[in-house]
Structure formats: structure tokens, C-alpha cells
C-alpha positions as CSV (number, residue, x, y, z in Angstrom):
1,X,109.4,94.2,97.2
2,X,105.9,96.1,96.0
3,X,105.6,99.7,96.7
4,X,103.1,100.1,94.1
5,X,101.2,103.1,93.2
6,X,98.8,103.3,90.9
7,X,97.1,106.5,88.9
8,X,93.0,106.7,88.1
9,X,94.2,106.7,84.5
10,X,92.8,104.4,82.2
11,X,94.7,102.0,80.4
12,X,95.3,102.7,76.5
13,X,92.8,101.5,74.1
14,X,95.4,99.8,71.7
15,X,97.1,98.3,74.5
16,X,100.3,100.3,74.3
17,X,102.4,101.4,77.5
18,X,105.5,103.3,77.5
19,X,108.1,101.4,80.2
20,X,110.4,103.8,82.0
21,X,113.2,102.6,84.5
22,X,115.8,104.1,86.9
23,X,118.4,101.7,87.7
24,X,120.3,101.4,91.2
25,X,122.8,99.0,92.5
26,X,120.5,97.0,94.3
27,X,117.2,98.0,93.5
28,X,115.7,99.3,90.1
29,X,112.4,101.5,90.0
30,X,109.9,101.3,87.1
31,X,107.2,103.3,86.1
32,X,104.6,102.3,83.1
33,X,102.8,105.5,81.3
34,X,100.4,105.6,79.1
35,X,101.7,106.7,75.3
36,X,100.1,110.5,76.6
37,X,102.2,110.3,79.6
38,X,100.1,109.7,82.5
39,X,101.4,107.9,85.1
40,X,99.5,104.2,85.5
41,X,101.7,102.2,88.0
42,X,105.4,102.3,90.0
43,X,107.4,99.6,91.7
44,X,110.3,98.7,92.4
45,X,112.2,95.4,91.7
46,X,115.7,93.7,93.1
47,X,118.4,93.8,90.3
48,X,118.7,90.4,90.2
49,X,117.4,88.5,86.7
50,X,114.5,87.0,89.2
51,X,114.0,91.2,89.1
52,X,114.6,91.5,85.9
53,X,111.7,88.8,85.1
54,X,109.4,90.3,87.5
55,X,109.9,93.8,86.7
56,X,109.1,92.7,82.8
57,X,106.1,90.8,83.4
58,X,104.4,93.3,85.7
59,X,105.0,96.3,83.0
60,X,103.5,93.7,80.3
61,X,100.6,93.4,82.8
62,X,99.2,97.1,82.0
63,X,99.7,96.3,78.1
64,X,102.3,96.0,75.4
65,X,105.6,98.1,76.1
66,X,106.4,100.2,72.7
67,X,109.2,101.9,74.1
68,X,111.5,101.7,77.3
69,X,113.8,104.5,78.7
70,X,116.3,103.7,81.3
71,X,118.4,105.9,83.3
72,X,121.2,104.6,84.7
């Protein structure tokens, strides 16, 4: 279900990223940002147990999420 959009921002040196998720009934849209707020990538995931695991694996591919915000 990928519609990945990658920014041309470098990954943080310390490996920390920020995860933001906008929840919906069937799909959750996530963004990974640098600690300074630059968007590294966005993607959509199914609102299922498998989709949640995929979302976390995807976010961790950019670094370790230091903080997360969820809008519902």
C-alpha cells in the first residue's frame, strides 16, 4: 500500500527520528521527521495488526523513533 514520498534530507547523526501518525478508519498515514522537523518520508498503512507492524518497521528503517505523535 506504499505511496512513499522521500525528502532529500539526510538522516540524523544520532539516529533519532520523530514519528507522526494520522489515524483513519481503514488506513493510517505516517510521516517520519528529523528532530528539526524536516520530513524524511510519508506512507500509508492499513489499520490492521499487520499494518501497525509494517508502520513501525518502516519508521525504524529511518532511525529510532525518539517521540511519536498520533492524531485521531
